[in-house]
N, C-alpha and C positions, 0 to 999 in steps of 0.2 A: 895723106896723113889724116887721121881722124882727130876729133877734138880730144878724145881720151889720150891718144898718143902725145899730142901737144902738151896737155896738162902734165902727163907723166914726165916728159922730157924736161919741161921747165921746172917742175918740182924737184927733180933730181939735181938739176943745176943749182937751184937755190939751197938745197940741203947739203950739197958739197961745200958751198961757201960758208954756210952757217948751220951746222948739224942741230943746234938747239932751236932753230926757227920753228914757229908754230904756223902751219898753213891751214887756211880755210878756203875751200873752193865752192864757188857758186856758179852753177850752170844756168844760163838764161835761155839757151836754145841749143840746137845741134851744132851751131856755128859760133856761139858766144859763151864766154865764161870769164870769171875773174878769179885770180888767186890773190888772196889777202895774206900777206906775210907779216907776222909779228916777230920782230927780231931786235937785238940790241942796236941802238942808234949808230954805232960805229961801223956796222956792215951794210947800212942802207945804200950807200953809194956803190959798193961792190955788187950788191944784188941787182940794182938797177942797171949797172953797166953790163952785167952778165946776161941779162934778159932782154934788154931794149931792142937790139938788132933782131933777135929771134922773133919777138912779138910782131915787129914790122914785117919781117919775111913771111910769117904765118898769115898775116892779113893780106899782103899783096900777092903771094904765090899760091896760097891754099884757101883763101877766103875765110880763114878762122880768126875771129877777134878774141884774143886772150889778153886780158889786162892783168898786169902784175902791180899790185898796190902794196907799198911797204909802210908799216907802222912801227913806231918805237914801242917795244913791249913794256918798257918801264912806265909809259904814260897811257898806253892804249891796250887794255887787256883783251885778248882774243875771246870772242864769244864761244860758248860751249858748242860742241858739235851736235847737230840735230840728229 
């Protein structure tokens, strides 16, 4: 699996849980990225639960380090896309 595949898969999982979530993706290298999720506080636990095992599996079996960081959109506004 490529980093792009992993980002796409995790992003789809997140937007299935919370279609109104705003995602910002930062790629650090060909093996590392972070997905910043800005969503209502009520879905934070569901997003973390849905992505936690996948991110660990990606790291241990594929060597891809993809972090999913969830922020409350009411208190942390997402940065504009570059």
